[in-house]
SERO-4910 file (N, C-alpha, C, O; in steps of 0.05 Angstrom, whole numbers):
BEGIN
 pado doro    nc1    nc2    nc3   cac1   cac2   cac3    cc1    cc2    cc3    oc1    oc2    oc3
  Met    A     81   -181   -454     63   -163   -467     42   -178   -482     48   -197   -496
  Asp    A     16   -171   -480     -6   -186   -491    -16   -173   -517    -28   -187   -533
  Arg    A    -11   -148   -522    -21   -134   -546     -3   -110   -552     17   -106   -538
  Thr    A    -11    -95   -572      6    -72   -580      5    -50   -560    -16    -43   -550
  Phe    A     28    -39   -555     31    -16   -537     24      9   -553     39     17   -571
  Asp    A      2     22   -546     -8     45   -561      2     71   -547    -12     82   -531
  Arg    A     26     80   -555     39    103   -542     22    128   -544     18    143   -525
  Ser    A     12    133   -569     -4    158   -574    -29    159   -557    -34    179   -544
  Ser    A    -44    137   -557    -69    137   -542    -64    138   -512    -79    150   -497
  Leu    A    -43    124   -503    -36    125   -475    -30    153   -466    -39    162   -445
  Gly    A    -13    167   -482     -7    195   -476    -31    213   -474    -34    229   -456
  Ala    A    -49    209   -493    -74    226   -493    -91    220   -469   -102    238   -456
  Phe    A    -93    194   -462   -109    186   -439    -97    198   -413   -112    208   -396
  Leu    A    -71    197   -410    -58    207   -386    -62    238   -384    -67    248   -363
  Arg    A    -61    251   -407    -65    281   -407    -93    288   -398    -97    306   -382
  Thr    A   -113    273   -408   -141    280   -401   -146    273   -372   -160    288   -358
  Arg    A   -135    251   -362   -139    243   -334   -126    264   -315   -136    270   -294
  Arg    A   -102    273   -323    -88    293   -307   -104    319   -306   -106    332   -285
  Ala    A   -115    327   -329   -130    352   -330   -156    350   -314   -165    370   -304
  Ala    A   -167    326   -312   -192    322   -297   -188    320   -267   -207    323   -252
  Leu    A   -163    315   -259   -158    312   -230   -151    339   -218   -131    351   -225
  Gln    A   -167    348   -199   -164    374   -187   -147    372   -161   -146    351   -149
  Pro    A   -133    394   -154   -117    393   -130   -132    383   -105   -121    368    -89
  Glu    A   -157    392   -103   -173    384    -80   -178    354    -79   -183    342    -58
  Asp    A   -177    341   -103   -182    312   -104   -160    296    -90   -164    273    -82
  Val    A   -136    308    -88   -113    293    -77   -102    307    -52    -80    301    -43
  Gly    A   -118    325    -40   -111    338    -15    -91    360    -18    -78    368      1
  Leu    A    -89    372    -42    -71    395    -46    -87    421    -47   -111    422    -53
  Arg    A    -73    443    -40    -85    469    -41    -82    480    -70    -62    476    -82
  Arg    A   -103    493    -79   -103    502   -107    -82    524   -111    -68    524   -131
  Gly    A    -81    543    -93    -61    565    -96    -71    585   -116    -88    580   -133
  Gln    A    -59    609   -115    -69    632   -132    -56    631   -159    -68    643   -178
  Arg    A    -33    619   -163    -19    620   -188    -25    597   -207    -13    594   -228
  Arg    A    -44    580   -199    -51    557   -216    -70    566   -237    -93    573   -232
  Arg    A    -61    565   -262    -78    575   -284    -89    552   -301   -113    552   -308
  Ala    A    -72    532   -307    -82    510   -324   -100    492   -307    -96    489   -283
  Pro    A   -120    479   -321   -137    461   -306   -123    435   -298   -103    427   -311
  Gly    A   -132    423   -276   -120    398   -268    -94    401   -253    -87    423   -244
  Leu    A    -80    379   -250    -55    378   -236    -31    383   -254    -33    379   -279
  Arg    A     -9    391   -243     16    394   -258     28    366   -261     23    348   -245
  Arg    A     45    363   -282     58    338   -286     75    329   -262     75    306   -254
  Glu    A     88    349   -250    105    343   -227     89    332   -204     98    314   -189
  Glu    A     65    342   -200     47    333   -178     38    304   -183     38    288   -165
  Val    A     30    299   -208     21    272   -215     45    252   -212     41    230   -202
  Ala    A     68    260   -222     91    243   -220     97    235   -191    104    212   -185
  Glu    A     95    254   -173     99    248   -144     78    229   -134     84    211   -118
  Leu    A     53    233   -142     32    215   -133     37    187   -143     29    167   -130
  Cys    A     50    184   -167     55    158   -179     82    147   -171     89    125   -180
  Ser    A     97    161   -155    124    152   -146    142    148   -170    156    127   -172
  Met    A    143    167   -188    161    166   -211    172    194   -217    162    213   -205
  Ser    A    192    195   -234    203    221   -241    184    237   -259    169    225   -274
  Ala    A    185    263   -257    169    280   -274    176    277   -303    159    278   -321
  Asp    A    202    273   -309    211    269   -336    199    243   -348    191    243   -371
  Tyr    A    199    222   -332    187    197   -342    158    200   -349    148    191   -370
  Phe    A    143    213   -331    114    217   -335    110    235   -360     91    230   -375
  Ala    A    126    256   -363    124    274   -386    128    259   -412    114    264   -431
  Arg    A    147    240   -412    152    225   -437    129    207   -443    122    203   -467
  Leu    A    116    195   -423     92    179   -428     70    196   -439     56    187   -457
  Glu    A     66    220   -429     46    238   -439     51    246   -468     33    248   -484
  Arg    A     76    251   -474     83    259   -501     82    236   -521     81    241   -545
  Gly    A     82    212   -511     80    189   -529    107    179   -539    108    164   -559
  Asp    A    129    187   -526    155    178   -535    170    164   -512    195    161   -513
  Gly    A    155    154   -492    168    140   -470    168    110   -475    155    100   -493
  Pro    A    183     95   -458    184     66   -461    158     54   -450    143     67   -436
  Gln    A    154     29   -457    130     15   -447    133     11   -416    153     -1   -407
  Pro    A    115     22   -401    116     18   -372    110    -11   -364     95    -24   -377
  Ser    A    123    -20   -342    117    -46   -332     89    -47   -321     76    -27   -316
  Glu    A     79    -71   -316     52    -74   -305     51    -61   -277     30    -48   -271
  His    A     72    -64   -261     72    -51   -234     72    -21   -237     60     -7   -220
  Met    A     86    -11   -257     86     18   -261     58     28   -270     49     49   -261
  Val    A     45     13   -287     18     20   -296     -1     20   -272    -18     38   -269
  Ala    A      3      0   -254    -14      0   -230     -9     24   -212    -28     35   -201
  Ala    A     16     33   -210     23     57   -195     10     82   -207      1     99   -193
  Ile    A     10     83   -234     -3    106   -247    -33    106   -242    -44    127   -237
  Ala    A    -45     82   -243    -74     81   -238    -81     90   -210   -101    104   -207
  Arg    A    -64     84   -191    -69     93   -163    -65    123   -162    -81    138   -150
  Gly    A    -42    132   -173    -36    161   -171    -57    179   -184    -62    200   -174
  Leu    A    -68    170   -207    -88    186   -221   -117    181   -210   -136    191   -220
  Arg    A   -119    164   -189   -145    159   -176   -165    147   -197   -188    156   -197
  Leu    A   -156    128   -213   -173    117   -234   -194     98   -222   -189     85   -202
  Thr    A   -217     97   -235   -237     78   -228   -228     51   -239   -209     50   -255
  Pro    A   -240     28   -230   -233      2   -241   -234      1   -272   -217    -11   -284
  Asp    A   -255     12   -284   -257     12   -313   -235     28   -326   -223     20   -346
  Glu    A   -228     51   -315   -207     68   -325   -180     53   -322   -163     55   -340
  Arg    A   -176     40   -300   -152     24   -295   -148      3   -316   -126      0   -327
  Asp    A   -169    -12   -322   -167    -33   -342   -162    -22   -369   -146    -34   -385
  His    A   -174      1   -376   -168     14   -401   -139     23   -403   -127     20   -424
  Leu    A   -128     32   -381   -100     40   -380    -82     16   -386    -62     19   -401
  Phe    A    -88     -7   -375    -72    -30   -379    -73    -39   -409    -53    -47   -420
  Leu    A    -96    -36   -421    -98    -43   -450    -81    -24   -467    -67    -33   -485
  Leu    A    -82      2   -461    -67     21   -476    -37     16   -473    -21     21   -491
  Ala    A    -29      7   -449      0      2   -443      9    -25   -455     33    -31   -453
  Gly    A     -9    -40   -468      0    -64   -481     -6    -90   -466      5   -111   -473
  Tyr    A    -22    -88   -445    -29   -112   -429    -58   -118   -431    -75   -100   -428
  Arg    A    -65   -143   -438    -93   -149   -443   -110   -143   -419   -133   -133   -422
  Thr    A   -100   -149   -396   -115   -142   -371    -95   -143   -348    -74   -155   -350
  Ala    A   -103   -130   -327    -86   -131   -303    -87   -158   -290   -109   -170   -288
  His    A    -64   -169   -282    -64   -194   -267    -81   -190   -241    -84   -168   -231
  Arg    A    -90   -213   -231   -108   -212   -208    -95   -198   -184   -108   -183   -170
  Asp    A    -69   -204   -180    -56   -191   -157    -52   -162   -161    -53   -147   -141
  Leu    A    -49   -152   -186    -47   -124   -191    -75   -110   -187    -76    -88   -177
  Arg    A    -96   -124   -194   -123   -113   -189   -127   -109   -159   -139    -89   -150
  Ala    A   -118   -129   -144   -121   -127   -115   -105   -104   -103   -112    -94    -81
  Gln    A    -84    -95   -117    -68    -73   -107    -80    -46   -114    -71    -26   -103
  His    A   -100    -45   -131   -111    -19   -139   -129     -9   -117   -149    -21   -110
  Val    A   -122     15   -107   -138     27    -86   -159     44    -99   -154     60   -117
  Ser    A   -184     41    -90   -206     55   -102   -203     85    -99   -191     94    -79
  Pro    A   -214    101   -118   -212    130   -115   -224    141    -89   -213    159    -77
  Gly    A   -246    128    -79   -257    137    -54   -239    133    -31   -236    150    -13
  Leu    A   -226    109    -30   -207    104     -8   -182    121    -10   -171    130     10
  Met    A   -174    127    -35   -151    145    -38   -158    173    -29   -141    187    -17
  Arg    A   -183    182    -33   -191    209    -23   -191    209      8   -183    229     20
  Val    A   -198    187     20   -197    185     49   -168    188     58   -161    202     77
  Met    A   -150    174     44   -121    175     50   -110    204     46    -94    213     62
  Asp    A   -119    217     25   -111    245     21   -118    263     45   -103    280     53
  Gly    A   -142    257     56   -151    273     79   -136    265    105   -138    280    125
  Leu    A   -122    243    104   -107    233    128    -78    238    126    -62    226    140
  Ala    A    -70    256    107    -41    261    102    -26    268    127     -2    262    129
  Gly    A    -39    281    146    -25    290    170    -27    270    193    -19    276    216
  Thr    A    -37    246    187    -40    225    208    -22    201    201     -9    201    181
  Thr    A    -23    181    218     -8    156    214    -28    135    203    -43    124    219
  Ala    A    -27    130    177    -46    112    165    -35     98    141    -16    108    129
  Gln    A    -46     75    135    -37     60    111    -60     42    101    -77     34    117
  Val    A    -59     35     75    -78     17     63    -65    -10     58    -43    -11     47
  Met    A    -78    -31     67    -67    -58     64    -84    -74     44   -108    -72     43
  Gly    A    -70    -91     28    -84   -109     10    -93   -135     23    -88   -138     47
  Pro    A   -106   -153      8   -118   -177     20    -98   -197     32   -105   -213     48
  Leu    A    -73   -196     23    -52   -213     33    -31   -198     50     -8   -207     52
  Gly    A    -40   -175     61    -21   -160     77     -2   -143     62     20   -137     72
  Glu    A     -8   -136     37      9   -119     21      4    -90     29    -19    -81     30
  Thr    A     25    -75     35     21    -47     41     20    -32     15     40    -31      0
  Leu    A     -3    -19      9     -7     -7    -17     -1     23    -17     11     34    -35
  Val    A     -9     37      5     -4     66      7      1     72     37    -11     60     54
  Gln    A     20     90     42     27     98     69     29    129     70     38    141     51
  Thr    A     20    140     92     25    169     96     54    171    106     66    152    115
  Pro    A     66    195    104     94    199    113     98    190    142    118    179    149
  Ala    A     78    195    159     81    188    187     81    157    190     94    147    208
  Ala    A     65    143    173     65    114    175     92    103    166    102     83    177
  Val    A    105    116    146    132    107    138    151    112    160    169     96    166
  Ala    A    148    135    174    166    141    197    162    120    219    182    113    232
  Leu    A    138    111    223    133     92    245    142     64    237    155     50    254
  Leu    A    136     55    213    140     27    206    160     22    184    166     -1    178
  Gly    A    171     43    172    188     40    149    172     39    123    147     35    124
  Asp    A    185     43    101    171     44     75    166     15     66    183      2     54
  Gln    A    142      5     71    135    -22     64    125    -25     36    122    -47     26
  Thr    A    120     -2     22    110     -4     -5    132    -11    -25    126    -18    -48
  Arg    A    157    -10    -17    180    -16    -35    186    -46    -36    202    -54    -52
  Cys    A    173    -61    -19    178    -90    -20    168   -102    -46    149    -92    -58
  Ala    A    182   -123    -55    176   -135    -81    172   -165    -78    182   -177    -58
  Gly    A    159   -177    -97    155   -206    -97    139   -216    -73    120   -202    -64
  Asn    A    147   -239    -62    132   -250    -39    135   -231    -15    117   -231      2
  Ala    A    156   -216    -14    161   -198      9    140   -175     10    140   -161     30
  Arg    A    124   -172    -10    102   -152     -8     82   -160     13     69   -143     25
  Ser    A     81   -186     19     61   -196     38     73   -195     66     95   -205     71
  Ala    A     58   -182     85     68   -180    112     72   -207    125     92   -211    139
  Pro    A     55   -227    121     60   -254    133     86   -266    123    101   -279    138
  Tyr    A     93   -262     98    118   -273     87    142   -259    101    160   -273    109
  Arg    A    141   -233    103    163   -219    116    165   -227    145    187   -230    155
  Trp    A    143   -231    158    143   -237    187    158   -263    192    172   -265    212
  Phe    A    154   -283    175    166   -309    180    192   -314    165    205   -335    170
  Thr    A    201   -295    149    226   -300    134    247   -278    139    271   -283    133
  Asp    A    240   -256    149    258   -233    153    257   -224    182    238   -211    190
  Pro    A    278   -230    198    278   -221    226    274   -191    229    263   -183    250
  Ala    A    282   -175    210    279   -146    212    250   -138    212    243   -116    222
  Ala    A    232   -155    202    203   -148    201    191   -147    229    170   -135    233
  Arg    A    205   -159    249    194   -160    276    206   -139    294    197   -135    317
  Glu    A    226   -125    284    241   -107    302    224    -84    313    230    -75    336
  Arg    A    204    -75    299    189    -52    309    164    -59    325    148    -42    332
  Tyr    A    162    -85    331    139    -95    347    150   -105    374    172   -117    375
  His    A    135   -100    395    144   -108    422    149   -138    423    132   -153    414
  Pro    A    172   -147    434    178   -175    434    157   -193    447    152   -215    439
  Glu    A    143   -182    467    123   -198    481     99   -204    463     82   -221    469
  Asp    A     96   -189    441     73   -192    423     79   -210    399     62   -216    383
  His    A    104   -219    396    112   -234    373     97   -260    370     89   -267    348
  Gly    A     93   -274    391     79   -300    390     51   -297    380     42   -312    363
  Glu    A     36   -277    392      9   -273    384      8   -263    355    -10   -271    339
  Asn    A     26   -246    347     27   -236    319     31   -259    300     19   -259    278
  Ser    A     48   -278    307     52   -301    290     26   -317    286     20   -325    263
  Arg    A     12   -322    308    -13   -337    306    -33   -323    288    -47   -336    272
  Val    A    -36   -296    291    -55   -282    275    -48   -282    246    -65   -285    229
  Asn    A    -22   -278    240    -13   -279    212    -20   -306    199    -30   -306    176
  Val    A    -16   -328    213    -22   -354    202    -52   -358    199    -61   -367    178
  Ala    A    -67   -350    219    -96   -354    218   -108   -338    195   -126   -347    182
  Gln    A    -99   -313    191   -111   -297    170   -102   -307    143   -118   -304    124
  Leu    A    -78   -317    140    -71   -329    114    -87   -354    109    -95   -359     86
  Arg    A    -93   -370    129   -110   -393    126   -138   -385    117   -150   -398    100
  Asp    A   -149   -364    129   -175   -353    120   -174   -346     90   -193   -351     76
  Ala    A   -152   -333     81   -149   -325     53   -148   -350     35   -159   -349     13
  Val    A   -134   -371     44   -132   -395     28   -159   -408     25   -167   -417      3
  Thr    A   -174   -409     47   -201   -420     46   -219   -404     27   -235   -415     12
  Arg    A   -216   -377     28   -233   -359     12   -226   -362    -18   -243   -363    -35
  Asp    A   -200   -362    -24   -191   -361    -52   -187   -388    -65   -187   -390    -89
  Gly    A   -183   -409    -48   -181   -436    -59   -154   -445    -68   -135   -429    -69
  Pro    A   -151   -471    -75   -126   -482    -84   -117   -468   -110   -133   -460   -126
  Gly    A    -91   -465   -113    -80   -451   -136    -81   -421   -135    -71   -408   -153
  Ser    A    -91   -410   -113    -92   -381   -110    -65   -371   -100    -48   -386    -92
  Arg    A    -62   -345   -102    -38   -332    -92    -34   -338    -62    -12   -343    -53
  Ala    A    -56   -338    -47    -55   -344    -18    -45   -372    -13    -29   -377      4
  Ala    A    -55   -391    -29    -47   -419    -26    -18   -423    -33     -3   -437    -19
  Asp    A     -9   -409    -54     20   -411    -61     37   -400    -39     58   -411    -32
  Leu    A     29   -377    -27     44   -365     -6     46   -383     19     67   -386     31
  Ala    A     23   -396     25     23   -414     48     41   -438     43     55   -446     61
  Gly    A     41   -448     19     59   -470     12     88   -463     15    105   -479     25
  Ile    A     95   -439      5    123   -430      7    131   -427     36    153   -436     44
  Leu    A    114   -416     53    121   -412     81    122   -438     96    139   -440    115
  Arg    A    106   -457     89    107   -483    103    134   -497     98    144   -512    114
  Asn    A    146   -491     75    172   -503     67    196   -487     77    218   -497     77
  Thr    A    192   -462     84    215   -445     91    216   -437    121    237   -428    130
  Ser    A    193   -439    135    193   -430    163    182   -452    180    158   -460    178
  Asp    A    198   -462    199    189   -483    218    167   -472    236    148   -486    242
  Glu    A    169   -447    244    149   -435    261    122   -434    246    102   -441    258
  Phe    A    123   -425    221     98   -424    206     86   -452    203     62   -455    207
  Ala    A    102   -471    196     92   -498    192     79   -509    217     59   -523    216
  Arg    A     92   -504    240     81   -514    265     54   -501    271     35   -514    280
  Leu    A     52   -474    267     27   -460    273      6   -468    252    -18   -468    259
  Trp    A     14   -473    228     -6   -480    207    -20   -506    214    -44   -509    208
  Glu    A     -6   -525    227    -19   -550    235    -39   -547    257    -54   -566    263
  Arg    A    -40   -524    270    -60   -519    291    -87   -512    280   -107   -514    294
  His    A    -89   -505    254   -114   -500    241   -131   -478    255   -155   -480    256
  Glu    A   -117   -458    265   -132   -436    278   -143   -417    256   -130   -411    237
  Val    A   -168   -409    260   -181   -390    242   -195   -368    258   -200   -372    282
  Gly    A   -201   -347    245   -217   -326    257   -202   -308    277   -215   -292    291
  Leu    A   -176   -311    279   -161   -293    298   -159   -265    286   -156   -262    262
  Arg    A   -161   -245    303   -160   -217    294   -138   -202    308   -130   -209    331
  Trp    A   -129   -181    295   -109   -164    308   -121   -149    331   -144   -142    331
  Ser    A   -105   -145    352   -114   -129    375   -117   -100    367   -102    -90    350
  Asp    A   -136    -86    379   -139    -58    374   -116    -41    384   -111    -19    374
  Thr    A   -102    -52    404    -79    -37    415    -53    -51    406    -51    -76    406
  Lys    A    -34    -35    398     -8    -46    388     15    -32    402     14     -8    408
  Arg    A     35    -48    408     59    -38    421     82    -39    401     90    -60    392
  Phe    A     93    -15    395    115    -13    376    141     -6    391    140      7    412
  Val    A    163    -13    379    190     -5    390    204      8    367    215     -5    349
  His    A    205     35    367    217     50    345    246     54    351    254     60    373
  Pro    A    264     52    330    293     54    335    301     82    345    322     84    358
  Gln    A    286    103    340    294    130    349    278    139    373    290    151    391
  Val    A    252    135    374    236    146    396    228    126    417    216    133    437
  Gly    A    235    100    412    229     80    433    200     69    431    189     67    409
  Arg    A    190     61    454    164     47    454    141     66    450    140     88    461
  Leu    A    121     57    434     96     72    430     73     52    434     73     30    422
  Asp    A     54     59    451     29     44    454      7     58    438     -1     80    446
  Leu    A     -2     46    417    -20     59    398    -46     43    396    -48     19    400
  Tyr    A    -67     58    388    -93     46    381    -95     45    351    -89     64    337
  Cys    A   -104     22    341   -106     18    312   -136     15    304   -149     -4    312
  Gln    A   -145     35    289   -173     35    279   -172     22    251   -156     30    234
  Leu    A   -189      2    247   -190    -13    222   -215     -8    207   -237    -12    217
  Leu    A   -213      1    182   -236      6    164   -233    -13    140   -211    -14    128
  Leu    A   -254    -28    133   -253    -48    112   -265    -38     86   -285    -23     87
  Glu    A   -253    -46     63   -265    -42     37   -271    -70     26   -255    -82     13
  Pro    A   -295    -80     32   -301   -108     27   -300   -116     -2   -293   -139     -8
  Asp    A   -306    -98    -21   -307   -106    -49   -279   -113    -59   -277   -130    -77
  Gln    A   -258   -101    -48   -231   -107    -57   -214   -121    -36   -190   -127    -41
  Gly    A   -226   -127    -13   -211   -140      8   -189   -124     19   -169   -134     29
  Gln    A   -191    -97     18   -171    -79     28   -179    -67     55   -203    -66     61
  Ser    A   -160    -58     70   -166    -46     96   -149    -21    100   -126    -19     91
  Leu    A   -161     -2    114   -147     23    121   -141     22    151   -159     18    167
  Leu    A   -116     25    158   -107     25    185   -100     54    193    -84     67    179
  Ile    A   -110     63    216   -104     89    226    -94     86    255   -108     75    272
  Phe    A    -70     95    260    -57     92    286    -59    119    301    -52    140    291
  Thr    A    -69    117    326    -71    140    343    -61    133    371    -57    110    378
  Ala    A    -57    154    387    -48    150    415    -66    167    433    -77    187    425
  Thr    A    -68    159    458    -84    173    478    -71    200    484    -48    202    491
  Pro    A    -86    222    480    -75    249    486    -64    251    514    -75    240    533
  Gly    A    -42    265    516    -29    269    542    -10    248    550      4    251    571
  Thr    A     -8    226    535     11    205    542     38    209    528     40    225    509
  Glu    A     58    195    537     84    196    524     83    186    496     96    196    478
  Ser    A     66    165    491     63    155    464     51    176    445     59    177    422
  His    A     33    192    455     21    213    439     42    233    431     43    242    408
  Glu    A     60    240    449     81    259    443    100    247    423    109    261    404
  Lys    A    107    222    425    125    209    407    113    207    379    126    211    359
  Leu    A     87    200    378     74    198    352     72    225    338     76    227    314
  Ala    A     68    246    354     67    273    343     94    280    332     96    294    311
  Leu    A    116    271    345    142    277    335    147    263    308    158    275    290
  Leu    A    138    238    306    141    224    280    125    238    258    134    239    235
  Met    A    101    248    265     84    260    245     97    287    236     93    294    212
  Val    A    110    301    253    123    326    246    148    322    229    152    335    209
  Leu    A    165    304    238    190    300    225    188    283    199    203    287    180
  Gly    A    168    265    199    162    250    175    182    228    168    201    223    184
  Ala    A    178    216    145    194    193    137    223    200    132    240    183    137
  Asp    A    229    223    123    257    230    115    276    228    139    299    221    136
  Gln    A    265    234    163    282    234    187    285    206    199    302    201    216
  Phe    A    267    188    191    267    161    203    268    140    182    253    120    184
  Ala    A    284    144    162    286    123    141    299     98    152    314     99    171
  Glu    A    293     76    139    304     50    148    334     49    142    347     30    147
***
């Protein structure tokens, strides 16, 4: 903790931000019985992936000091601007958000795009392959990647240290996926420099994965993911999908949207995942 945790001001700020956030801002229908302005506490709590009771205590000013990761989740859930996010961290007792937490903050504009994609298979990725937000269909396809912690938040780290990370990708694509993961991490190290989170991650992987170390010595750069991806889902089997990539250059984030050619078996399987959602296909 860097400074005093201001419970009263934090509660007031959360109440005003909740009141200013309209159902339409997060892809919800207003409904006829909605009388109070803004969102309900339960709705905001769900957006922030926390219990309604916990959020209510924060609003009342009698809750515990939230962790930095919890503050980051609140900032995303309330669709805060970067200035509002930094103000929230100060109120919660942190002088500023760490650089990696700033990178995890999804802009309000990108979150509105995600709200409009609620019925599709999409997710937002951070600069080191961190999955920041997923639609239910994306969780059904790939598992809930937002729950990963520490180094495992990074897709390249999981790819080279956890065999389970490769299970949903076609075996014939594993070699190419490894090369792209290494090349993109090298690009990040070059961009961010020595001592950066990317450089630390590369150093850890060079010491823990022989495959990563071997590929790192090839000094490949500029490799990109293929637009077409082959997945092997434990319940529905193989899916051949098209991946549309949209970039948010200011924050180094990317939006991935997975689609299938209409009339194909993959299209039918993807539609099944979208209907049944994450609850039916939990890891």
